[in-house]
C-alpha positions as CSV (number, residue, x, y, z in Angstrom):
1,M,-119.6,-93.6,21.2
2,T,-117.6,-91.3,18.4
3,E,-114.3,-90.2,18.9
4,T,-113.2,-86.7,20.7
5,L,-110.4,-85.2,18.2
6,T,-107.9,-82.6,19.4
7,F,-106.3,-80.1,16.8
8,F,-103.3,-77.9,17.5
9,I,-104.0,-75.3,15.3
10,V,-101.3,-72.7,14.1
11,A,-102.1,-69.0,12.4
12,G,-99.8,-66.4,12.5
13,E,-101.7,-63.6,10.6
14,S,-104.6,-62.5,10.0
15,S,-105.3,-64.6,6.9
16,G,-104.3,-67.5,8.3
17,D,-107.3,-66.9,11.2
18,R,-109.8,-66.6,8.3
19,L,-108.8,-69.8,6.8
20,G,-108.3,-71.4,10.6
21,A,-111.9,-70.0,11.3
22,A,-113.4,-71.9,8.1
23,L,-111.5,-75.0,8.5
24,M,-112.7,-74.9,11.9
25,N,-116.1,-74.5,11.1
26,G,-115.6,-77.6,8.6
27,L,-114.1,-80.1,11.2
28,K,-117.2,-79.4,13.4
29,S,-119.8,-80.1,10.7
30,E,-118.0,-83.2,8.9
31,H,-116.9,-85.0,12.6
32,N,-119.7,-86.5,13.7
33,G,-118.1,-86.4,17.7
34,E,-116.5,-83.7,19.5
35,V,-113.3,-81.3,18.0
36,R,-111.5,-79.5,20.4
37,F,-109.0,-76.8,19.5
38,I,-105.8,-75.6,20.8
39,G,-103.0,-73.3,19.5
40,V,-102.6,-70.0,18.4
41,G,-105.1,-67.8,16.3
42,G,-106.8,-64.9,15.5
43,P,-110.5,-63.5,17.0
44,L,-112.1,-65.7,14.5
45,M,-110.8,-68.5,15.6
46,I,-111.0,-67.8,19.1
47,N,-114.7,-67.0,18.3
48,L,-115.2,-70.8,17.5
49,G,-113.3,-72.3,20.3
50,L,-109.6,-72.3,19.9
51,E,-107.8,-72.2,23.0
52,S,-104.8,-69.9,21.6
53,I,-101.7,-70.0,24.4
54,F,-100.7,-66.5,23.2
55,P,-101.6,-63.2,20.9
56,M,-101.4,-64.1,17.5
57,D,-100.3,-60.4,16.4
58,E,-96.8,-61.4,17.7
59,L,-96.2,-63.8,14.8
60,S,-97.4,-60.7,12.5
61,V,-93.8,-59.8,10.8
62,M,-92.6,-60.3,7.5
63,G,-89.0,-59.9,5.9
64,I,-85.7,-60.7,7.2
65,A,-85.1,-57.0,8.2
66,E,-88.4,-56.3,9.9
67,V,-88.1,-60.2,12.0
68,L,-84.5,-59.6,13.7
69,P,-85.8,-56.9,16.3
70,K,-88.2,-59.7,17.2
71,I,-86.2,-62.7,16.8
72,R,-85.6,-63.4,20.7
73,L,-89.4,-63.2,21.1
74,L,-90.1,-65.4,18.1
75,L,-87.5,-68.4,18.8
76,R,-89.3,-68.2,22.1
77,R,-92.3,-68.6,21.1
78,I,-91.5,-71.4,18.5
79,K,-90.4,-73.4,21.3
80,E,-93.1,-72.6,23.8
81,T,-95.3,-73.6,20.9
82,A,-93.6,-77.0,20.3
83,N,-94.0,-77.9,23.8
84,A,-97.4,-77.3,24.0
85,V,-98.2,-79.6,21.3
86,E,-96.3,-82.3,22.8
87,A,-98.2,-81.4,26.4
88,S,-101.8,-81.6,24.3
89,N,-101.1,-84.8,22.2
90,P,-103.4,-84.0,19.7
91,T,-104.7,-85.9,16.9
92,A,-103.1,-83.5,14.7
93,L,-100.5,-80.7,14.1
94,I,-102.1,-78.1,11.5
95,T,-100.1,-75.4,10.2
96,I,-101.4,-72.4,8.7
97,D,-99.3,-70.2,6.1
98,S,-96.6,-68.5,7.9
99,P,-93.7,-70.7,7.3
100,D,-90.8,-69.2,9.1
101,F,-92.8,-69.7,12.2
102,C,-94.9,-72.8,11.2
103,F,-91.8,-74.8,9.8
104,R,-90.0,-73.9,13.0
105,V,-93.0,-75.7,15.3
106,A,-93.4,-79.1,13.0
107,K,-89.7,-79.5,13.0
108,R,-89.2,-79.6,16.5
109,V,-92.2,-81.5,17.0
110,K,-92.0,-84.2,14.6
111,T,-88.4,-84.7,16.7
112,Q,-90.4,-85.3,20.2
113,M,-93.5,-87.2,18.1
114,P,-92.4,-88.8,15.0
115,T,-95.5,-90.4,14.2
116,L,-97.8,-87.1,14.6
117,P,-99.7,-86.2,11.7
118,V,-98.4,-82.6,10.3
119,I,-100.7,-81.0,7.8
120,H,-99.6,-77.9,6.7
121,Y,-102.7,-75.2,4.9
122,V,-101.8,-73.3,2.2
123,A,-99.0,-74.6,0.2
124,P,-95.6,-72.8,0.0
125,S,-95.1,-70.7,-3.2
126,V,-92.1,-72.9,-4.8
127,W,-93.8,-72.2,-8.3
128,A,-92.5,-68.5,-7.1
129,W,-89.5,-68.4,-5.5
130,R,-87.2,-71.3,-3.2
131,P,-88.1,-74.0,-4.9
132,K,-86.0,-76.0,-2.7
133,R,-88.7,-75.5,0.3
134,A,-90.8,-78.4,-0.7
135,A,-88.2,-81.1,-0.4
136,K,-87.2,-79.5,2.8
137,M,-90.7,-79.4,4.6
138,A,-91.5,-83.0,3.5
139,R,-89.1,-84.0,6.6
140,F,-91.5,-83.0,8.8
141,V,-94.6,-82.2,6.9
142,N,-96.9,-85.2,5.8
143,H,-100.0,-83.7,4.1
144,V,-100.7,-80.0,2.5
145,L,-104.0,-78.0,1.9
146,A,-103.3,-76.2,-1.6
147,L,-105.4,-72.9,-2.3
148,L,-104.4,-73.1,-6.1
149,P,-105.5,-75.7,-8.6
150,F,-101.8,-76.3,-9.7
151,E,-100.0,-76.6,-6.7
152,P,-100.8,-80.6,-5.5
153,P,-97.9,-81.9,-8.6
154,Y,-95.0,-80.0,-7.0
155,M,-95.9,-81.2,-3.0
156,E,-96.6,-84.9,-4.7
157,A,-93.5,-84.5,-6.3
158,E,-91.2,-84.6,-2.8
159,G,-93.5,-87.4,-1.1
160,M,-96.5,-85.4,0.7
161,S,-99.9,-86.2,-0.4
162,C,-101.6,-82.5,-1.3
163,D,-105.1,-81.7,-1.9
164,F,-106.6,-78.8,-3.8
165,V,-109.4,-77.3,-1.4
166,G,-109.9,-74.0,-3.3
167,H,-109.9,-70.6,-1.4
168,P,-112.3,-69.9,1.3
169,I,-112.8,-66.2,-0.5
170,T,-115.0,-68.2,-3.3
171,A,-117.5,-69.0,-0.2
172,E,-117.6,-66.1,2.0
173,K,-120.8,-63.8,2.1
174,Q,-120.1,-60.7,0.5
175,A,-121.8,-57.5,0.5
176,T,-125.1,-56.7,-1.2
177,N,-126.0,-53.8,-3.1
178,A,-128.3,-52.4,-0.5
179,Q,-125.6,-53.2,2.1
180,A,-123.1,-51.2,0.1
181,A,-125.6,-48.1,-0.1
182,A,-126.2,-48.1,3.5
183,F,-122.5,-48.0,4.2
184,K,-122.5,-44.9,2.1
185,D,-125.0,-43.4,3.8
186,E,-123.2,-43.8,7.3
187,M,-120.1,-42.4,5.8
188,G,-122.4,-39.7,4.1
189,V,-121.3,-40.3,0.6
190,A,-123.7,-38.5,-1.6
191,N,-125.1,-40.3,-4.9
192,G,-122.3,-39.8,-7.7
193,R,-119.8,-39.2,-5.3
194,Q,-116.6,-41.9,-5.5
195,L,-115.6,-43.4,-2.5
196,L,-111.8,-45.2,-2.4
197,T,-111.0,-47.6,-0.3
198,I,-107.0,-47.8,1.1
199,L,-105.9,-50.8,2.7
200,P,-102.0,-50.5,3.6
201,G,-101.8,-53.8,4.8
202,S,-102.4,-55.6,8.6
203,R,-98.5,-55.6,9.7
204,T,-97.1,-52.8,11.8
205,S,-94.1,-52.9,8.9
206,E,-96.3,-52.6,6.0
207,V,-98.3,-50.1,7.8
208,T,-95.4,-48.1,8.5
209,R,-93.7,-48.0,5.1
210,L,-96.9,-48.2,2.8
211,G,-99.3,-45.6,5.0
212,P,-97.0,-42.2,4.3
213,V,-97.1,-43.1,0.4
214,F,-100.5,-44.2,0.1
215,R,-101.3,-40.7,2.1
216,E,-99.4,-39.1,-0.5
217,V,-101.6,-40.3,-2.8
218,A,-104.4,-39.6,-1.0
219,E,-103.9,-36.2,-1.0
220,R,-103.2,-35.6,-4.5
221,L,-106.4,-37.2,-5.4
222,R,-108.5,-35.2,-3.2
223,N,-106.9,-32.1,-5.0
224,D,-108.5,-33.3,-8.4
225,Y,-111.6,-34.8,-7.1
226,P,-112.8,-32.5,-4.4
227,N,-115.9,-34.7,-3.2
228,L,-114.1,-38.1,-3.4
229,S,-114.4,-39.9,0.1
230,F,-111.9,-42.2,1.6
231,A,-112.5,-45.2,4.0
232,I,-109.8,-47.4,6.0
233,P,-110.9,-50.5,7.1
234,S,-108.3,-51.8,9.7
235,V,-107.3,-54.6,12.1
236,G,-107.5,-53.2,15.6
237,A,-104.0,-53.8,16.5
238,R,-103.2,-51.5,13.4
239,V,-105.6,-48.4,14.5
240,D,-103.7,-45.8,16.2
241,L,-101.1,-45.8,14.1
242,I,-103.3,-45.5,10.9
243,K,-104.8,-42.6,12.8
244,Q,-101.1,-40.9,13.2
245,I,-100.0,-41.1,9.7
246,F,-103.3,-40.1,8.3
247,E,-104.2,-37.3,10.7
248,G,-105.4,-33.9,9.7
249,L,-107.0,-36.0,6.3
250,D,-110.6,-36.2,6.0
251,I,-111.1,-40.0,6.2
252,T,-113.3,-42.7,7.7
253,I,-110.8,-45.0,9.8
254,L,-112.8,-48.2,10.4
255,D,-111.9,-49.6,14.0
256,P,-113.0,-52.9,14.4
257,R,-112.3,-53.1,18.4
258,E,-115.9,-51.8,19.5
259,I,-118.2,-54.1,17.5
260,T,-117.8,-57.9,17.3
261,S,-115.8,-59.5,14.7
262,A,-118.9,-60.6,12.6
263,E,-119.7,-56.9,12.6
264,A,-116.6,-55.9,11.6
265,E,-116.3,-58.4,8.9
266,D,-119.8,-57.2,7.5
267,R,-119.0,-53.7,7.9
268,K,-115.7,-54.3,5.8
269,R,-117.2,-55.9,3.1
270,A,-119.9,-53.6,2.8
271,C,-117.3,-50.7,2.5
272,Y,-115.2,-52.8,-0.4
273,R,-118.8,-53.3,-2.7
274,A,-119.2,-49.5,-1.9
275,S,-115.6,-48.3,-3.6
276,D,-115.3,-47.6,-6.8
277,V,-111.7,-48.3,-6.4
278,A,-109.3,-49.9,-3.4
279,L,-105.6,-49.0,-3.5
280,A,-104.6,-51.8,-1.5
281,A,-101.1,-53.9,0.2
282,S,-99.8,-56.7,-2.1
283,G,-101.6,-60.1,-0.3
284,T,-104.6,-62.0,0.3
285,V,-106.5,-58.8,0.4
286,S,-106.5,-58.6,-3.4
287,L,-108.9,-62.0,-3.2
288,E,-111.1,-60.2,-1.0
289,L,-111.3,-57.5,-3.4
290,A,-111.8,-59.7,-6.3
291,A,-114.6,-61.5,-5.0
292,S,-116.4,-58.0,-3.7
293,E,-116.1,-56.8,-7.1
294,T,-113.8,-54.0,-6.3
295,P,-111.4,-52.7,-9.0
296,M,-108.1,-52.4,-7.1
297,V,-104.8,-51.1,-7.5
298,I,-102.1,-53.3,-5.7
299,A,-98.5,-51.7,-4.5
300,Y,-95.9,-53.0,-2.1
301,K,-92.6,-52.2,-0.7
302,M,-90.5,-53.4,2.4
303,H,-86.8,-53.1,3.9
304,W,-84.3,-52.4,1.4
305,F,-82.3,-55.7,2.2
306,T,-85.4,-58.0,2.3
307,A,-86.2,-56.6,-1.4
308,F,-82.5,-57.1,-2.3
309,I,-83.3,-60.8,-1.1
310,K,-86.2,-61.7,-2.4
311,R,-86.0,-59.9,-5.9
312,R,-82.9,-62.2,-6.7
313,M,-85.2,-65.6,-5.9
314,V,-88.5,-64.9,-7.2
315,R,-89.4,-66.4,-10.5
316,V,-92.7,-65.2,-11.3
317,S,-93.9,-61.5,-12.8
318,T,-96.4,-60.9,-10.5
319,A,-97.5,-61.1,-6.9
320,T,-101.1,-60.5,-7.2
321,L,-103.1,-63.7,-7.6
322,V,-105.9,-62.5,-9.9
323,N,-102.8,-62.1,-12.4
324,L,-101.1,-65.2,-11.8
325,L,-104.3,-67.5,-12.2
326,T,-105.4,-65.8,-15.4
327,D,-102.1,-65.2,-16.8
328,T,-102.8,-61.3,-17.1
329,N,-101.8,-58.0,-15.9
330,A,-105.6,-57.0,-15.2
331,V,-104.6,-55.8,-12.3
332,P,-102.0,-53.0,-11.8
333,E,-98.8,-53.8,-9.6
334,L,-96.4,-51.2,-8.2
335,L,-94.3,-53.2,-6.1
336,L,-90.6,-52.2,-4.3
337,E,-89.1,-49.4,-6.0
338,E,-92.1,-48.9,-8.7
339,C,-94.1,-48.4,-5.4
340,T,-94.0,-44.3,-5.3
341,A,-96.6,-41.9,-5.1
342,E,-96.9,-41.2,-8.6
343,N,-96.9,-44.4,-9.9
344,I,-100.0,-45.3,-7.8
345,Y,-101.7,-41.9,-8.3
346,N,-101.4,-42.6,-12.0
347,S,-103.1,-46.1,-12.0
348,V,-105.7,-44.8,-9.3
349,K,-106.5,-42.2,-11.3
350,K,-106.9,-44.2,-14.6
351,L,-109.2,-46.5,-13.0
352,M,-111.2,-44.1,-11.4
353,D,-112.0,-42.2,-14.6
354,S,-112.3,-45.5,-17.1
355,A,-115.7,-47.1,-16.2
356,E,-114.0,-49.3,-18.7
357,A,-110.9,-50.1,-17.3
358,R,-112.8,-51.0,-14.0
359,D,-115.0,-53.7,-16.0
360,A,-112.1,-55.3,-17.9
361,Q,-110.5,-55.8,-14.7
362,L,-113.9,-57.2,-12.6
363,A,-114.0,-59.3,-15.8
364,V,-110.6,-61.4,-15.0
365,S,-111.2,-61.0,-11.5
366,A,-114.8,-63.2,-11.7
367,R,-112.6,-65.7,-13.9
368,A,-109.6,-66.1,-11.2
369,M,-112.7,-66.8,-8.5
370,E,-114.0,-69.4,-10.6
371,M,-110.7,-71.1,-10.8
372,L,-110.5,-70.7,-6.9
373,G,-113.4,-72.8,-6.7
374,K,-116.6,-70.7,-6.8
375,G,-119.3,-72.5,-7.4
376,D,-118.2,-76.0,-5.6
377,D,-118.2,-76.9,-2.2
378,A,-117.2,-74.5,0.6
379,S,-113.1,-74.6,0.6
380,G,-113.4,-75.0,4.9
381,S,-115.6,-77.8,4.1
382,R,-113.3,-79.6,1.6
383,A,-110.6,-78.6,3.9
384,A,-111.9,-80.4,6.5
385,K,-112.7,-83.4,4.6
386,S,-109.2,-83.3,3.5
387,V,-107.9,-83.4,6.7
388,L,-110.3,-86.5,8.3
389,N,-109.9,-88.9,5.1
390,F,-105.7,-88.2,5.4
391,I,-105.9,-88.5,9.6
392,N,-108.3,-91.8,8.7
393,S,-106.0,-93.3,5.9
394,N,-103.1,-93.0,8.5
């Protein structure tokens, strides 16, 4: 009889939920026996059978100043999660990104269960900032699943095993031209009219800081392009906040709460594919847009204190993975003090007015997708094989 495997998986935000879902699918396919999943995750992971011990949305905070008001709740959740790991006695603990939360859980668990395999999915970007993190995490993490091809040596140098498993975005099904056209019809966007998708982030702090700036950009663009249409795909927890910020502006907000998560994903991808340009918060969404062949402008701002600290620690000149992987500045970035309505407006307008500029960016995005594993085995399967091989060899 084939052994039943139990994985305790912790994801702290929507991008982690996507990674976790791809990994869970891979583990189900690669293991001949039953697989059980417990932990913390979002709708994609829950739909695949995860027993989430509390809502993942509670962990979706970022930045020193943003975390402080929720510190008591987060500390309680760290303790609860570590206790739940010990109670479930899983085959392995798998933490996904969100290092501020996940590493604290893993550290507590390793103290109580020193022989439990701890696997972290998404190598911390030690090549970008805080290089000593790799040595610190090696005290309680045994194996790492890396999204970027140049990351394994950084982890292995500190004694952890590490596999490059690619990025799941490269294997995700993208919307077709027909689906994009159907989305435009649904929105009432006539042929020849342009569509701008606005993505102010998935965290409350992101939407609160970026939303008003993005709204000002949209208002200025509407004056230049009277027939321009706007769409905002949102996670369910941020719909009301987005409606409040963009109230009075003729804009379509895609609310996922009335449909299934699969339908919401399909509609979001159709929106991306239908868009002439996207204005997005810095993050994983830049890869989603690259995969959907959508030209983009990336912007980000944060609390002044968080920005002050990070500015002194960052070791790379770009925060957008398309630029980083290809060693280019193909995707316009407007970060921190450069994140103004004027700067963003000028960058978006340049892309909207120039098919040549859009095509040039898309060519670089296609190269980035190849570097992330497009055309190889799906990253969820590669990640699952890496997890199983590690467990079986220890």
